[in-house]
C-alpha positions in Angstrom: 103.3 69.6 35.1 104.1 66.0 35.8 105.6 64.8 39.1 108.5 62.4 39.5 106.0 59.6 40.3 104.2 60.4 37.0 107.5 60.2 35.1 108.3 56.9 36.7 104.9 55.5 36.0 105.1 56.7 32.3 108.5 55.0 31.9 107.2 51.8 33.5 104.1 51.7 31.3 106.2 52.1 28.2 108.0 48.8 29.0 104.7 47.1 27.8 104.7 46.0 24.2 102.8 48.5 21.9 102.8 51.2 24.6 104.5 54.5 23.7 104.3 57.9 25.4 100.8 58.7 24.3 99.2 55.4 25.3 101.2 55.5 28.6 99.7 58.9 29.3 96.2 57.5 28.5 96.8 54.6 30.9 98.0 57.0 33.6 94.8 59.1 33.2 92.9 55.9 33.8 94.7 55.3 37.1 97.0 52.7 35.8 100.6 53.4 37.1 102.2 49.9 36.8 102.0 47.3 34.0 100.8 44.6 36.5 97.7 46.7 37.2 96.4 45.8 33.8 96.2 42.1 34.7 92.6 41.0 34.9 91.3 44.3 33.6 88.7 44.6 30.8 90.2 46.4 27.8 86.7 47.5 26.6 86.0 49.1 29.9 89.3 50.9 29.8 88.6 52.1 26.3 85.0 53.2 27.2 86.2 55.0 30.3 88.8 56.9 28.3 86.2 57.8 25.6 84.0 59.1 28.4 86.8 61.1 30.0 87.6 62.8 26.7 84.0 63.2 25.6 84.7 61.5 22.2 85.0 58.1 20.7 88.6 57.2 20.1 89.9 55.2 17.2 89.0 51.5 17.7 92.7 50.6 17.2 93.2 52.0 20.7 91.0 49.2 22.0 93.3 46.8 20.1 96.3 48.3 22.0 94.5 47.9 25.3 93.6 44.3 24.4 97.3 43.6 23.6 98.5 45.2 26.8 96.0 43.4 29.0 96.8 40.1 27.4 100.5 40.6 28.0 99.9 41.6 31.6 97.8 38.4 32.0 101.0 36.5 31.1 100.5 36.1 27.3 103.2 36.6 24.8 104.1 40.0 23.4 102.0 40.4 20.2 101.6 43.4 17.9 98.4 45.3 18.6 97.0 44.8 15.1 96.9 41.0 15.7 93.9 41.8 18.1 92.0 43.6 15.4 90.4 40.5 13.9 89.4 39.4 17.4 87.8 42.7 18.1 86.0 42.7 14.8 84.9 39.1 15.2 83.3 39.9 18.5 81.8 43.0 16.9 83.0 45.1 19.8 82.1 48.8 19.5 79.4 48.2 16.9 76.7 50.1 18.8 76.7 52.0 22.1 73.8 50.1 23.5 75.4 46.7 22.8 78.6 47.6 24.7 77.6 46.5 28.2 76.5 43.1 27.0 79.6 42.7 24.9 81.8 43.7 27.8 80.3 41.0 29.9 80.5 38.4 27.1 84.2 39.3 26.5 85.0 39.1 30.2 83.4 35.7 30.5 85.2 34.4 27.4 88.5 35.7 28.7 88.1 34.6 32.3 89.7 31.2 31.6 92.8 32.9 30.0 93.5 34.8 33.3 94.2 31.6 35.3 
């Protein structure tokens, strides 16, 4: 049963481009209740944490959605989630579980300049 605060949070999260009810629920499970809380976050970390919570690997397109939402929260323009797919693939994010921590750090370093 969701509370009034959960309903408000779900509605607020759905104001983000590419975020519908399902993704909003995922973000809420990750502790994100407001769009601005995505600013400066690492999309790969969010994706990995959700996979761990659910005990399964989610479709990589979910990472693309998280990348789009974080980019928007960081002040970028609204872009369709699929425009992030080539970036994810070029960085070979999610290619192996052992590579993930190094790729997270590399992705964060590369995107640090975009946050300012």
